[in-house]
C-alpha positions in Angstrom: 0.1 0.3 0.1 1.5 3.8 -0.3 2.6 5.8 2.3 1.0 8.7 1.3 -2.5 10.2 2.2 -5.7 9.4 -0.4 -6.7 12.7 -2.2 -9.7 14.3 0.4 -11.1 16.1 -2.7 -14.4 15.9 -3.4 -15.7 12.9 -5.4 -18.8 14.9 -7.0 -18.4 13.2 -10.2 -17.6 9.5 -9.0 -20.3 7.2 -7.4 -21.0 7.8 -4.0 -18.7 7.6 -1.3 -18.8 4.5 0.6 -18.0 5.0 4.5 -17.3 2.6 7.4 -17.1 4.1 10.7 -16.3 2.0 13.6 -17.4 3.5 17.0 -17.6 1.8 20.6 -20.4 4.2 21.9 -24.0 4.4 19.5 -27.5 5.0 20.5 -28.8 4.4 22.7 -25.8 5.5 24.7 -25.4 8.9 23.4 -22.7 10.7 25.1 -20.9 13.1 23.3 -18.8 10.6 20.7 -22.5 8.4 20.3 -24.0 12.0 19.4 -21.1 12.9 17.3 -21.1 9.5 15.2 -25.0 9.2 14.8 -24.8 13.1 13.4 -21.9 12.4 11.1 -23.1 10.0 9.8 -26.8 11.3 9.2 -24.9 14.2 7.5 -22.7 12.2 5.1 -25.7 10.2 4.1 -27.4 13.5 3.7 -24.4 14.7 1.8 -25.1 11.7 -0.6 -22.7 9.1 0.9 -23.4 5.5 1.7 -22.5 5.0 5.2 -22.3 1.7 7.4 -21.8 2.3 11.3 -19.9 -0.4 13.4 -21.6 -0.2 16.8 -22.2 -2.4 20.4 -25.5 -3.2 20.4 -25.8 -3.3 24.9 -27.2 -6.6 25.3 -29.8 -6.7 22.6 -31.5 -6.5 19.0 -31.9 -2.8 18.0 -32.8 -3.9 14.5 -36.4 -1.7 15.0 -34.7 1.9 15.8 -31.5 1.2 13.3 -34.2 0.9 10.7 -35.5 4.4 11.3 -31.5 5.9 10.4 -30.4 6.9 7.1 -27.6 4.6 7.1 -26.8 0.7 7.4 -25.7 0.0 11.2 -24.1 -3.3 11.9 -23.9 -4.2 15.4 -21.6 -6.3 17.5 -22.2 -7.8 21.1 -20.7 -5.3 23.9 -21.4 -2.2 25.4 -19.0 0.5 27.1 -15.5 -0.2 26.1 -13.1 -2.1 28.1 -9.4 -3.1 27.0 -10.0 -6.8 27.0 -12.6 -6.1 24.2 -9.5 -4.9 22.0 -8.8 -8.7 19.9 -13.1 -8.7 19.3 -12.4 -5.1 17.7 -10.0 -5.7 15.6 -11.5 -8.8 14.2 -14.7 -6.4 13.5 -12.8 -4.2 11.9 -11.0 -6.5 9.5 -13.9 -8.4 8.9 -15.9 -5.3 7.8 -12.7 -3.9 5.6 -12.5 -7.3 3.6 -16.6 -7.5 3.5 -17.3 -4.1 1.0 -15.0 -1.6 -0.8 -15.1 1.6 1.2 -13.2 4.8 0.3 -13.0 6.3 4.6 -12.5 3.9 7.1 -13.3 6.0 10.1 -12.3 5.4 13.8 -14.8 7.8 15.6 -13.2 7.1 18.9 -9.8 5.7 20.6 -11.3 2.1 20.9 -11.1 1.3 17.4 -7.9 3.4 16.6 -5.5 0.6 17.0 -8.5 -1.8 15.3 -8.5 0.4 12.2 -4.5 0.8 11.6 -4.2 -2.8 12.0 -6.4 -3.6 9.1 -5.2 -0.3 6.7 -3.2 -2.6 4.8 -6.4 -4.2 3.6 -7.9 -1.7 2.1 -6.6 1.8 -0.3 -9.3 3.6 1.3 -8.3 6.5 3.5 -8.1 6.4 7.5 -9.7 8.9 9.3 -9.7 8.8 13.2 -11.0 11.4 15.5 -9.8 13.1 18.9 -12.0 14.2 21.4 -9.7 15.4 24.0 -10.1 13.7 27.4 -8.8 10.1 25.8 -5.8 12.3 24.4 -4.9 12.6 28.4 -6.0 9.0 29.4 -3.7 7.2 26.5 -0.3 8.8 28.4 -0.1 5.5 30.1 3.3 3.5 29.2 1.2 0.6 28.5 -1.0 2.7 26.0 1.8 4.2 24.4 3.6 1.3 23.9 0.5 -0.4 21.8 0.0 3.3 19.7 3.4 2.8 18.8 3.7 -1.1 18.2 0.4 -0.7 16.0 1.8 2.4 14.0 -1.2 3.7 15.0 -0.6 7.8 13.6 1.3 6.3 10.8 1.9 7.7 7.5 -1.6 6.8 6.2 -3.7 8.0 9.3 -5.3 11.2 9.5 -5.9 12.5 12.4 -9.1 15.1 13.3 -10.1 17.1 16.4 -13.0 18.5 17.1 -11.4 21.7 18.5 -8.5 23.9 17.9 -7.5 23.1 21.7 -8.1 19.2 21.0 -5.7 19.1 18.1 -2.8 21.3 19.7 -3.3 18.7 23.0 -2.9 15.7 20.7 0.2 17.0 18.7 1.8 18.4 21.7 1.2 14.6 23.5 2.1 12.3 20.3 4.8 14.7 18.7 2.8 14.8 15.3 2.7 16.7 12.8 0.7 18.8 11.3 0.6 17.7 7.8 -1.8 14.7 9.1 -3.8 16.8 11.3 -6.9 19.3 11.2 -9.4 20.6 13.7 -12.3 20.2 12.4 -15.3 22.0 14.3 -18.6 19.6 15.2 -22.1 20.6 14.2 -25.6 22.0 15.7 -28.3 19.1 15.0 -31.2 20.9 13.4 -33.3 19.6 16.0 -32.2 22.9 18.2 -33.4 25.5 15.9 -36.8 23.6 15.6 -40.1 24.7 16.8 -40.6 25.5 20.3 -43.4 27.0 22.4 -43.7 30.5 22.6 -41.5 32.2 24.8 -44.8 33.8 27.2 -46.2 30.0 27.1 -43.2 28.6 28.7 -42.5 31.6 31.4 -46.4 31.4 32.3 -45.5 27.5 33.0 -42.5 28.4 35.1 -43.8 31.2 36.8 -41.6 33.7 35.4 -42.6 37.4 35.1 -42.1 38.9 32.2 -39.3 41.3 32.9 -37.3 38.5 35.1 -33.4 37.6 33.5 -33.4 34.1 33.0 -29.9 32.4 33.0 -30.0 28.8 32.1 -27.1 25.9 32.3 -27.3 22.6 30.7 -24.4 20.2 32.3 -24.3 17.4 34.5 -23.7 18.6 37.9 -20.0 18.0 38.7 -17.2 20.7 40.1 -15.4 20.4 37.1 -18.5 22.0 35.3 -18.1 24.9 37.7 -22.1 25.5 39.1 -20.2 26.8 42.2 -18.2 29.3 40.4 -21.8 30.8 38.8 -23.8 30.4 41.7 -20.9 32.4 43.8 -21.1 35.5 41.0 -24.7 35.1 41.4 -24.1 36.0 45.4 -22.1 39.3 44.2 -24.5 41.0 41.3 -26.0 44.3 42.8 -29.2 43.8 44.7 -31.5 45.5 41.7 -29.6 42.8 39.6 -29.5 40.3 41.7 -33.7 40.1 42.6 -34.3 40.4 38.7 -32.4 37.1 37.5 -34.0 33.9 38.0 -31.1 30.9 37.8 -32.4 27.6 35.8 -30.2 25.0 36.3 -31.1 21.5 34.0 -28.7 18.3 34.6 -28.3 15.0 36.5 -26.4 14.6 39.3 -23.2 13.9 39.7 -20.8 13.7 42.3 -22.7 13.8 45.6 -21.2 15.5 48.1 -20.5 18.3 45.6 -24.4 18.7 44.8 -25.2 18.8 48.6 -22.5 21.7 49.0 -24.6 23.4 46.0 -27.7 22.8 47.6 -26.7 24.5 50.4 -25.2 26.9 49.2 -27.9 28.1 47.0 -29.7 28.4 50.0 -27.8 31.2 51.3 -28.2 33.0 48.0 -30.5 35.7 47.9 -31.8 35.1 44.3 -34.2 32.6 42.8 -32.3 29.6 42.0 -33.8 26.6 40.3 -32.3 23.2 40.1 -34.7 21.1 37.8 -32.7 17.9 37.7 -33.1 16.2 34.0 -35.2 17.9 31.3 -36.1 16.1 27.7 -34.0 17.4 24.9 -38.0 19.0 23.8 -38.3 20.8 27.3 -34.7 22.0 26.9 -35.0 23.7 23.5 -38.7 25.4 24.5 -36.7 27.1 27.9 -33.5 28.3 25.7 -36.7 30.4 24.2 -38.1 31.3 26.8 -34.2 32.4 28.8 -32.0 35.4 28.3 -28.8 34.5 28.8 -26.5 30.7 28.9 -24.3 30.3 31.3 -21.4 27.6 32.0 -18.6 28.2 33.9 -15.9 25.1 33.5 -13.0 25.0 35.1 -9.9 22.9 34.4 -9.5 19.6 35.8 -6.6 18.2 37.3 -7.6 14.4 36.5 -7.0 14.8 32.8 -10.7 15.6 31.7 -11.1 18.0 29.5 -13.5 20.0 27.8 -12.6 19.1 23.9 -15.4 21.6 21.9 -18.4 22.0 24.1 -21.4 21.6 22.2 -24.4 22.6 24.6 -23.5 25.9 23.8 -24.1 25.6 20.3 -27.5 24.3 21.5 -28.2 27.2 22.8 -27.0 29.4 20.7 -29.9 28.2 17.8 -31.5 29.3 20.8 -30.7 32.2 20.5 -29.0 32.7 23.8 -25.7 34.2 23.8 -23.2 32.6 26.9 -21.3 33.0 29.6 -18.0 30.5 29.3 -15.0 29.6 30.7 -12.1 29.9 28.1 -11.4 26.0 29.0 -10.2 23.4 26.9 -12.0 23.4 23.4 -14.8 26.3 24.5 -13.2 29.5 22.6 -14.3 27.3 19.2 -18.1 27.1 20.6 -18.0 30.4 21.5 -16.0 33.3 19.8 -15.8 35.9 22.3 -17.6 39.1 21.7 -19.5 37.6 18.9 -21.6 35.0 20.4 -20.7 35.5 24.2 -18.1 36.1 26.5 -15.1 34.3 27.5 -13.9 35.0 30.8 -11.3 33.4 33.5 -12.8 30.5 35.5 -12.9 32.9 38.6 -15.3 34.6 40.7 -15.1 38.1 39.9 -14.6 37.6 36.3 -18.2 35.8 36.0 -19.9 38.3 38.1 -18.4 40.9 36.4 -19.5 39.2 32.7 -23.5 38.4 33.9 -23.5 42.1 35.4 -22.6 43.3 32.0 -25.6 40.7 30.1 -28.4 41.6 32.2 -27.9 45.4 32.7 -27.6 46.0 29.0 -30.1 44.6 26.6 -28.8 45.9 23.6 -25.3 44.2 24.1 -27.0 41.0 25.1 -29.0 41.0 21.9 -26.6 41.7 19.4 -24.7 38.7 21.0 -27.5 36.4 21.2 -27.8 37.2 16.8 -24.3 36.4 17.0 -24.6 33.5 18.8 -27.3 32.5 16.3 -25.7 32.7 13.6 -22.6 31.0 14.7 -24.5 27.8 15.7 -26.1 28.1 11.8 -23.0 28.1 10.1 -21.8 24.8 12.6 -23.7 22.5 10.7 -23.5 18.8 10.9 -23.1 18.5 6.8 -20.1 21.4 7.0 -18.2 18.9 9.3 -19.4 15.8 7.0 -18.1 17.4 4.2 -14.6 18.3 5.5 -13.9 15.2 7.5 -14.7 12.7 4.4 -14.1 15.2 1.6 -18.0 14.9 0.1 -19.7 18.0 -2.0 -20.9 21.0 0.2 -22.8 23.7 -1.5 -23.1 24.8 2.3 -25.6 26.3 4.2 -28.2 24.3 6.1 -31.9 22.9 5.3 -34.7 24.7 6.6 -32.5 28.0 7.4 -33.2 30.6 9.7 -32.8 34.4 9.4 -30.6 35.4 12.3 -32.4 38.6 12.4 -35.7 37.3 12.7 -37.9 38.3 16.0 
């Protein structure tokens, strides 16, 4: 096989591109990687590619649900990844590669990197691997680095796609990789988040929110690294006249029990309307975005090695015309361009408090950033992400696009 990278030029004049995606996380377990795999596959299908998704079955048949997807799904027995599953994944990758002629073999997450690398000599296809952030740090153990080196995972025929410029730089630093085979391709936001929602007045009435109340919303699991306590302490420092106008809606499941307990205790001592709403459906979250004024998620650097590789939730809020207050950690700056889609601040209480004060007090500034957040979310479609990753023809835009200036 040649050592040079196959072309990434669009195959507009050739038969449909045939893409194999290998993932260890997929529906119904839809974390960040599962969402990525499903969305990029659906977008590639909409752009005319033939897509085969290889994913675990989580212990039961998924054929009825898979039949509704716009691409072919091949399930293998298994669930969440463990290193003991690596031999199985190697056999699965080789079987699928030899079964069909693919233009692209895409390992959508870390557990399929070695299997994809080992089968690349069985195919002339481009071999693409996506890094998401945290797994780069987790792969720095001696055993994992030896396995990566022994399998030649990041060899000359491997293309590495990162979900943000931060993740791209982290990968290059940790694995000393040249820029030529690495590229940051930002994620997309689903059309769902631009879809029909209940009226602002209706949702506000349901939650007993006055018309002039400033509603800030946060959507994230309640864990220390998401920084809920920073937002809460920042709210406590607002001027009295602003703090009494603010309602903070916190959506997301509980994380560390001790942290959740501390947050609830802290909320009880703050003279502000703070509501921990728990988990809500995506439809409910979309409705609440439409009834809110600001999105705020103030994550912290994490000493455990976990990183915020991108920050898709900021784009979902932007699709609801919400500007964000965010901390400049990890890949968040790609999701929230500072002074365009929101305000990026350091992860400290005073900086967050100043940003909240500014946007709660200045309606015109809030409205301008809301328009910027909406435009940024529109631009980052999954079709753009799929086209850039696979080299598919793409005319730009988004189906059902709505004007950024619409009311």
